[in-house]
C-alpha positions as CSV (number, residue, x, y, z in Angstrom):
1,M,3.6,4.9,-39.1
2,S,1.7,2.0,-40.5
3,T,-1.5,1.1,-41.4
4,L,-4.1,-1.0,-40.3
5,F,-6.1,-3.4,-43.4
6,G,-4.8,-1.4,-45.7
7,G,-6.2,2.1,-44.5
8,R,-4.4,5.4,-44.4
9,P,-1.9,5.9,-41.6
10,F,-2.8,7.4,-38.3
11,K,-1.1,10.2,-37.8
12,E,-0.2,10.2,-34.1
13,G,-1.2,13.9,-32.5
14,L,-3.3,14.8,-36.0
15,Y,-7.1,15.2,-34.8
16,L,-6.8,16.0,-31.4
17,I,-9.0,17.3,-29.3
18,N,-9.1,20.7,-27.6
19,K,-12.0,19.6,-24.9
20,W,-12.5,16.5,-23.9
21,K,-16.0,16.0,-22.3
22,F,-15.3,12.1,-21.1
23,M,-13.1,11.0,-18.3
24,T,-12.0,7.8,-16.4
25,G,-15.1,6.3,-14.6
26,D,-17.8,8.0,-16.5
27,K,-21.0,5.8,-17.6
28,V,-21.4,6.2,-20.5
29,Q,-23.1,3.9,-23.7
30,I,-22.2,2.3,-27.0
31,L,-23.7,4.2,-30.0
32,A,-22.2,2.1,-32.9
33,G,-20.9,-1.4,-33.3
34,R,-21.6,-4.7,-32.0
35,D,-22.1,-4.0,-28.6
36,K,-24.3,-1.0,-29.1
37,G,-26.6,0.5,-26.8
38,K,-25.1,-1.4,-24.1
39,Q,-23.9,0.7,-20.8
40,G,-20.6,0.8,-19.4
41,I,-18.1,2.6,-17.1
42,I,-14.9,3.8,-19.0
43,K,-11.5,2.3,-17.9
44,S,-9.5,4.7,-19.4
45,V,-9.3,7.4,-21.9
46,N,-6.5,7.9,-24.4
47,R,-5.9,10.7,-25.5
48,K,-3.9,10.4,-28.0
49,H,-5.6,8.3,-30.5
50,N,-8.8,9.5,-29.7
51,N,-10.0,6.4,-27.9
52,V,-11.6,5.4,-24.8
53,L,-11.8,1.3,-23.1
54,V,-15.0,0.4,-21.9
55,E,-14.8,-2.2,-19.1
56,G,-16.4,-5.2,-19.8
57,L,-17.4,-4.4,-23.7
58,K,-15.8,-4.3,-26.7
59,L,-14.2,-7.2,-25.9
60,I,-11.3,-9.4,-28.1
61,K,-9.9,-12.8,-28.5
62,K,-5.4,-12.3,-28.0
63,L,-3.4,-14.7,-28.4
64,A,-0.5,-15.7,-26.5
65,K,2.4,-17.5,-26.9
66,S,4.1,-19.7,-24.1
67,T,6.6,-18.7,-22.6
68,K,9.3,-20.1,-20.1
69,N,7.2,-18.4,-16.9
70,Q,3.5,-18.7,-19.1
71,K,1.4,-21.1,-20.3
72,G,-0.1,-20.0,-23.8
73,G,-3.4,-19.6,-24.9
74,A,-6.7,-17.0,-25.9
75,Y,-7.1,-14.3,-23.7
76,T,-10.1,-11.9,-23.7
77,K,-9.5,-8.4,-23.4
78,E,-11.0,-4.5,-23.9
79,A,-10.1,-3.4,-27.4
80,P,-10.3,1.1,-28.1
81,I,-13.8,2.6,-28.6
82,H,-13.3,6.0,-30.7
83,Y,-14.8,8.7,-29.0
84,S,-17.7,9.6,-31.4
85,N,-19.4,5.8,-30.9
86,I,-19.9,6.7,-27.1
87,A,-22.1,9.0,-24.9
88,H,-22.5,10.0,-22.1
89,I,-25.3,8.4,-20.2
90,D,-28.3,10.9,-18.1
91,P,-28.1,10.6,-14.2
92,N,-32.0,10.8,-14.6
93,N,-33.7,9.1,-17.0
94,Q,-30.4,6.3,-17.3
95,K,-30.1,6.7,-21.1
96,A,-28.1,8.5,-23.9
97,C,-26.9,11.9,-24.1
98,R,-25.1,14.9,-25.1
99,V,-22.9,17.3,-22.5
100,H,-22.3,20.7,-23.5
101,F,-20.6,23.0,-20.5
102,Q,-22.4,26.1,-18.2
103,L,-20.4,27.8,-15.3
104,I,-22.1,27.2,-12.2
105,D,-21.0,29.1,-9.4
106,G,-17.2,29.7,-11.1
107,V,-17.2,25.9,-11.4
108,R,-17.0,24.5,-14.7
109,E,-19.9,21.2,-15.0
110,R,-21.0,18.9,-17.7
111,I,-24.3,19.8,-18.6
112,S,-26.8,17.0,-19.7
113,R,-29.6,18.5,-22.3
114,V,-32.0,16.2,-22.2
115,T,-32.3,16.9,-19.2
116,N,-30.0,20.0,-18.2
117,S,-29.1,17.9,-15.2
118,I,-25.1,18.2,-14.2
119,I,-23.6,14.9,-15.2
120,P,-21.0,14.6,-11.6
121,R,-17.7,14.0,-12.0
122,P,-16.4,10.6,-10.9
123,T,-14.6,10.2,-8.1
124,V,-11.5,7.7,-9.0
125,D,-8.6,7.0,-6.5
126,L,-5.5,8.8,-8.9
127,S,-3.2,8.3,-6.2
128,K,-2.3,5.0,-7.1
129,K,-1.4,5.8,-10.8
130,W,0.9,9.0,-9.5
131,R,2.3,7.1,-6.6
132,K,5.9,7.0,-6.5
133,E,7.8,5.4,-4.0
134,N,11.1,6.5,-3.2
135,I,13.6,3.3,-2.2
136,E,17.4,4.4,-1.7
137,G,19.7,2.2,-4.3
138,P,23.2,1.6,-3.8
139,L,24.5,4.5,-5.8
140,D,22.0,6.8,-3.5
141,T,23.3,9.5,-1.3
142,P,21.7,9.2,2.3
143,A,19.7,12.2,3.3
144,A,21.4,13.3,6.3
145,V,24.8,13.4,3.8
146,V,23.0,15.9,1.0
147,K,22.0,18.3,3.3
148,Q,24.7,18.3,5.9
149,K,27.0,21.8,4.9
150,T,30.5,21.4,3.3
151,Y,31.6,24.2,1.5
152,D,31.6,27.9,3.9
153,G,32.4,29.9,0.4
154,V,35.2,31.1,-0.7
155,V,38.7,31.3,0.3
156,D,40.5,34.7,0.5
157,S,44.0,33.3,1.0
158,I,43.9,32.3,-2.7
159,D,45.1,34.5,-4.7
160,P,44.1,34.5,-8.4
161,R,46.4,36.3,-10.0
162,P,49.6,34.5,-11.0
163,T,52.9,36.2,-10.0
164,I,55.5,36.6,-12.2
């Protein structure tokens, strides 16, 4: 548990949000900070720390040390933004709005509080994120050998009682 700038330490999982309204791919507006009023798309959501990364907003400069393979220098990247400092964009008037949930035809939809319009779920390709390639290693047993039947059951000829 480290502190940043001498504040109290952040305890992971202490203030978790139960019902998240933000998803990867949502269009949001920044409500506070140096990028206040700017709009962007959520790149990733960190639910353990209640933060999101917005593409192209809250850019910070980092310094990389040089290694054998890479040259060192400064680069920019997005810094996390707390979920309380962003708001959804209303699809009708393109302004920031608050959101509530409502059941419509048995589906839990996000509804704008300003215009009562449905905020559509983003279409994000998660197949790359969850895809796992099956690569056989040198110590793996081939699938054809695994499927072979090599045991027929208990052999009746063996007597478990010892002879005296």
